[in-house]
Each structure stands twice: as C-alpha cells, then as structure tokens.
C-alpha positions as CSV (number, residue, x, y, z in Angstrom):
1,M,-109.1,93.7,-97.2
2,A,-109.8,91.1,-94.6
3,T,-111.4,92.2,-91.4
4,P,-109.0,92.4,-88.5
5,L,-109.4,89.7,-85.9
6,S,-112.0,90.3,-83.2
7,K,-110.8,91.3,-79.8
8,P,-111.9,89.1,-76.9
9,G,-115.3,90.1,-75.7
10,S,-116.4,91.8,-79.0
11,S,-120.0,91.2,-80.1
12,S,-118.9,89.6,-83.4
13,S,-116.9,87.0,-81.6
14,S,-120.2,85.5,-80.2
15,S,-121.0,84.0,-83.6
16,P,-118.9,80.8,-84.2
17,L,-119.5,81.0,-88.0
18,V,-118.5,84.6,-88.3
19,L,-115.4,84.0,-86.2
20,Y,-114.5,80.9,-88.3
21,L,-114.9,82.7,-91.6
22,R,-113.0,85.7,-90.4
23,Q,-110.1,84.0,-88.7
24,T,-109.5,81.2,-91.2
25,A,-109.1,83.9,-93.9
26,E,-106.4,85.8,-92.0
27,P,-102.7,85.2,-93.0
28,L,-101.4,83.8,-89.6
29,P,-104.2,81.3,-89.0
30,A,-103.9,80.3,-92.7
31,A,-100.2,79.5,-92.2
32,A,-101.1,77.4,-89.2
33,L,-103.8,75.6,-91.0
34,T,-101.5,74.6,-93.9
35,L,-98.9,73.0,-91.5
36,P,-100.0,69.4,-92.6
37,L,-99.3,70.2,-96.2
38,L,-95.9,71.6,-95.3
39,V,-94.9,68.5,-93.3
40,L,-96.4,66.0,-95.8
41,Y,-94.7,67.5,-98.8
42,G,-91.4,68.6,-97.2
43,L,-90.7,65.2,-95.7
44,G,-92.4,63.3,-98.5
45,I,-90.0,64.3,-101.3
46,L,-87.2,62.8,-99.2
47,V,-88.9,59.4,-99.7
48,V,-90.2,60.1,-103.2
49,P,-87.9,62.6,-104.9
50,E,-89.8,62.5,-108.2
51,A,-92.8,64.0,-106.3
52,H,-91.0,67.4,-106.2
53,N,-93.2,70.3,-107.3
54,G,-91.8,72.6,-109.9
55,A,-93.1,75.7,-108.1
56,D,-91.2,74.8,-105.0
57,V,-88.0,76.9,-105.1
58,V,-87.5,76.6,-101.4
59,S,-86.3,73.0,-101.2
60,Q,-84.4,73.4,-104.5
61,L,-82.4,76.2,-103.1
62,L,-82.0,74.4,-99.8
63,V,-80.6,71.3,-101.4
64,M,-78.2,73.5,-103.4
65,A,-77.1,75.3,-100.2
66,L,-76.6,72.0,-98.4
67,Q,-74.5,70.2,-101.1
68,G,-71.4,70.7,-99.1
69,L,-72.7,68.4,-96.3
70,G,-72.3,65.4,-98.6
71,P,-74.0,62.3,-97.4
72,S,-75.3,64.2,-94.3
73,I,-77.3,66.6,-96.5
74,W,-80.5,65.0,-95.2
75,V,-79.6,66.1,-91.7
76,G,-79.6,69.8,-92.7
77,Y,-82.7,69.3,-94.8
78,L,-84.6,67.8,-91.8
79,A,-83.3,70.5,-89.5
80,F,-84.6,73.2,-91.9
81,Y,-88.1,71.6,-92.2
82,G,-88.1,70.8,-88.5
83,T,-87.5,74.4,-87.8
84,L,-90.4,75.4,-90.0
85,V,-92.6,73.0,-88.3
86,A,-91.5,74.2,-84.8
87,I,-92.2,77.8,-85.9
88,N,-95.7,76.8,-87.1
89,V,-96.5,74.9,-84.0
90,G,-95.4,77.9,-81.9
91,L,-97.6,80.1,-84.1
92,I,-100.6,77.8,-83.4
93,Y,-99.9,78.0,-79.7
94,H,-99.6,81.8,-79.9
95,L,-102.8,82.1,-81.9
96,R,-104.8,80.0,-79.5
97,R,-103.6,82.2,-76.6
98,T,-104.2,85.6,-78.2
99,T,-106.9,85.3,-80.8
100,R,-108.9,82.3,-79.6
101,F,-107.8,80.3,-82.7
102,N,-109.5,76.9,-82.6
103,S,-107.3,74.1,-83.9
104,N,-110.5,72.1,-84.5
105,W,-111.2,74.5,-87.4
106,F,-108.7,72.5,-89.4
107,W,-111.5,69.9,-89.9
108,S,-114.0,72.5,-90.9
109,V,-111.5,73.9,-93.4
110,L,-110.9,70.4,-94.7
111,A,-114.6,69.8,-95.2
112,E,-115.2,73.2,-96.8
113,S,-112.2,72.7,-99.1
114,A,-113.4,69.3,-100.1
115,L,-116.7,70.8,-101.2
116,Y,-114.9,73.5,-103.2
117,A,-112.7,70.9,-104.8
118,V,-115.7,69.1,-106.2
119,L,-117.1,72.4,-107.5
120,V,-113.8,73.4,-109.1
121,G,-113.6,70.1,-111.0
122,T,-117.3,70.3,-112.0
123,V,-117.3,74.0,-113.1
124,A,-113.9,73.9,-114.8
125,G,-114.7,70.7,-116.6
126,S,-118.0,72.0,-117.8
127,L,-116.6,75.3,-119.0
128,T,-113.7,73.6,-120.7
129,G,-116.1,71.4,-122.6
130,D,-118.1,74.4,-123.7
131,L,-115.0,76.4,-124.8
132,T,-113.4,73.5,-126.7
133,Q,-116.7,73.1,-128.6
134,I,-116.6,76.8,-129.5
135,L,-112.9,76.5,-130.6
136,H,-113.6,73.3,-132.5
137,A,-113.5,75.1,-135.9
138,W,-109.9,76.4,-135.2
139,V,-108.3,73.7,-133.0
140,Q,-108.7,70.0,-132.5
141,P,-109.9,69.4,-128.9
142,L,-108.3,66.5,-127.1
143,P,-109.5,64.5,-124.1
144,L,-108.5,66.0,-120.8
145,A,-105.3,64.4,-119.5
146,F,-102.6,65.5,-117.2
147,G,-99.1,64.2,-117.8
148,Q,-97.7,60.9,-116.4
149,R,-99.5,58.7,-113.9
150,H,-98.2,58.2,-110.3
151,G,-98.7,55.8,-107.5
152,P,-100.9,56.7,-104.5
153,V,-98.1,57.7,-102.2
154,A,-96.4,59.9,-104.8
155,G,-99.8,61.3,-105.8
156,V,-100.6,62.5,-102.3
157,I,-97.1,64.1,-101.9
158,I,-97.4,65.7,-105.3
159,S,-100.9,67.0,-104.4
160,A,-99.7,68.5,-101.1
161,G,-96.8,70.2,-102.9
162,A,-99.1,71.6,-105.6
163,G,-101.6,72.9,-103.0
164,L,-99.0,74.6,-100.9
165,H,-96.4,75.8,-103.4
166,E,-98.5,76.6,-106.4
167,E,-100.9,78.6,-104.3
168,L,-97.9,80.4,-102.7
169,V,-96.5,81.3,-106.1
170,F,-99.5,82.0,-108.2
171,R,-102.1,83.2,-105.7
172,L,-100.1,84.7,-102.8
173,G,-97.4,86.0,-105.2
174,G,-99.2,86.2,-108.5
175,V,-102.5,87.6,-107.3
176,A,-101.9,89.3,-103.9
177,G,-98.3,90.4,-104.6
178,A,-99.0,91.8,-108.1
179,A,-102.3,93.4,-107.2
180,R,-100.8,95.1,-104.2
181,L,-98.0,96.5,-106.2
182,W,-100.3,97.7,-109.0
183,L,-103.4,98.7,-107.0
184,G,-102.0,99.7,-103.6
185,P,-103.3,98.9,-100.1
186,N,-106.9,98.5,-101.2
187,W,-106.0,95.9,-103.8
188,R,-108.8,93.5,-102.7
189,A,-111.5,95.9,-103.8
190,P,-113.4,94.5,-106.9
191,S,-112.1,96.2,-110.0
192,A,-111.3,95.6,-113.7
193,K,-107.6,95.8,-112.8
194,L,-107.9,93.1,-110.1
195,L,-109.7,90.9,-112.7
196,V,-106.8,91.5,-115.1
197,V,-104.3,90.4,-112.4
198,L,-106.4,87.3,-111.6
199,L,-106.7,86.3,-115.3
200,A,-103.0,86.9,-116.0
201,S,-101.9,84.8,-113.0
202,S,-104.3,82.0,-114.1
203,V,-102.9,82.0,-117.7
204,V,-99.3,81.9,-116.4
205,F,-100.3,79.2,-113.9
206,S,-101.7,77.1,-116.7
207,A,-98.8,77.8,-119.1
208,V,-96.0,76.8,-116.8
209,H,-97.4,73.2,-116.6
210,H,-96.5,72.9,-120.2
211,I,-92.8,73.4,-119.6
212,V,-92.7,69.7,-118.7
213,E,-95.8,68.6,-120.6
214,P,-96.5,68.9,-124.3
215,F,-98.9,71.7,-125.0
216,A,-102.5,70.8,-125.5
217,I,-105.4,73.2,-125.7
218,T,-107.8,71.2,-123.5
219,P,-105.7,71.0,-120.3
220,F,-104.5,74.6,-120.9
221,I,-108.0,75.9,-120.9
222,F,-109.0,73.7,-117.9
223,R,-106.1,74.9,-115.8
224,T,-106.7,78.5,-116.7
225,I,-110.3,78.2,-115.5
226,A,-109.2,76.3,-112.4
227,G,-106.6,79.1,-111.7
228,L,-109.4,81.6,-111.9
229,L,-111.5,79.6,-109.4
230,F,-108.5,79.0,-107.0
231,G,-107.7,82.7,-107.3
232,S,-111.3,83.7,-106.5
233,L,-111.3,81.3,-103.5
234,F,-108.0,82.9,-102.3
235,L,-109.6,86.4,-102.5
236,L,-112.8,85.4,-100.8
237,R,-111.6,82.8,-98.3
238,G,-107.9,83.2,-97.9
239,F,-104.8,81.2,-98.5
240,A,-105.5,78.1,-96.4
241,V,-108.8,77.3,-98.1
242,A,-107.3,77.8,-101.6
243,A,-104.3,75.6,-100.8
244,W,-106.4,72.8,-99.3
245,T,-108.9,73.0,-102.2
246,H,-106.1,72.7,-104.7
247,A,-104.5,69.8,-102.8
248,L,-107.7,67.8,-102.3
249,Y,-108.7,68.3,-106.0
250,D,-105.3,67.0,-107.1
251,I,-105.6,64.0,-104.7
252,W,-108.9,63.2,-106.3
253,V,-107.6,63.4,-109.8
254,I,-104.2,61.8,-109.3
255,V,-104.8,59.2,-106.6
256,V,-108.5,58.3,-106.9
257,L,-109.1,58.7,-110.7
258,G,-105.5,57.9,-111.5
259,K,-105.1,60.6,-114.2
C-alpha cells in the first residue's frame, strides 16, 4: 500500500526525489496530474467524435442523459466537463496548500512516462516476437498492426482517451478493484493471487480490443504483455504514471508511426 503523504516538517520530506515518488503515486495527486488528459479527450471528442474511446462509459452515459436537450446537448456536455475541470483545479489548489504538491512535477511525470513508454514498446515488441516464434508451429504469426489509421489530431485525442479511460477501467478497476475485493486491504503485497489478477486484467484488456478489430494473435499477445507492463507501472508508480505512459505510447504509435 502506498505510503501516506509526509507531514510538513517530517524528515522524509527533505528529499525532493522521495517526496516526488511518494506523492505522485498517491490517488489525489494522480487525479490532479491527469487533468490534461481529461480536458484533451473530453473536449476533443466534441470536435472529432470518431476519436471516442470504447472504455469511456462516462461520456456515453452523459450523451444519453442529455438527449432531451436537443441541439443544446453540447451546453450540458461542456458544463459537465467544465465541472470536472473545476473540481480538479480546486483539488490542485487544495493539494498545494496542504501537502506541498508541486505542479511542476507534471513535467517530471511526463518525462518519466515518456521513458516508460519507450520501454513498454521495446519490451512488449521483443517478447511478442519471441512468443510468436514459439507459437509458429500452431498459428501463423502476422505483422503487428493496430486497426485503422487516424490523422494526427484524432490520434492525439484517441491516445488521451486510451491513457485515461483504459487505465481507469483495466488498472484502477481491473487490478486495484478486483485485487482489493479478493485480497483485502493489503492487496498490493506481492503474491501469486495478485499476479493472477494482473494477468487476467491484461488478457481482458487485450481481448476487448478485438470487439471492433478482427482477432489476430500477434496484436493480442502484444497488448496482453503491454497490459502486464501498464499494470506493473500502476502498482509501482500509481495511476498518473500508468495513464501518461499509455497515452504517450499510443501517441508515438498512432501519430508518429502512423500505425
């Protein structure tokens, strides 16, 4: 379980690195640090509706609830997301006053997550190649490809939505939620059961992508491994780092590589 935030004046708070690692892994700072993803995706799908993320049930339910507003539906939608942004800004203000939260840590989280995004792509790609070679006798490995291509604007919005909502559903819900229900308050302690939860959530994470994509073994294996890596990051570094790592990796694949 994550260490509680240091009280002002405590000895551990004298180390900026220790404070950074501790506080950015806490739930409330993590919520504040993912505000840009919330804004970018929430407002972006108004401009590019096809960038809607399948794991995002919030905006789907919101649109259904606001159908009665007719042409003014966007007013209610903006009001909802504006309220979320206002709450998050208020949270940042509160954290800075009470826990010495440093908003400049956003850039540190971004740099840290960019490094992890490179590692996720490298490790998952390498292991996928190894596993498909092993499975070559039973299945026909295919080149790694991920669905349809998108323009840069849509790609950034899709990536923000994937980082935010897929980590909410599959890591916060699928790992933390399931593990806490099964293992109790000490669910973060390393155990075989926690590994089962992590693996199961990663398999489901990979499988749901094939609801809209034809099934292929190579991307299925790749996403399962990536899910394990994202889940491990979530357990070790918290939600914000996992969400930003996921988003930045997707930006690299969708926008830069054009896959």
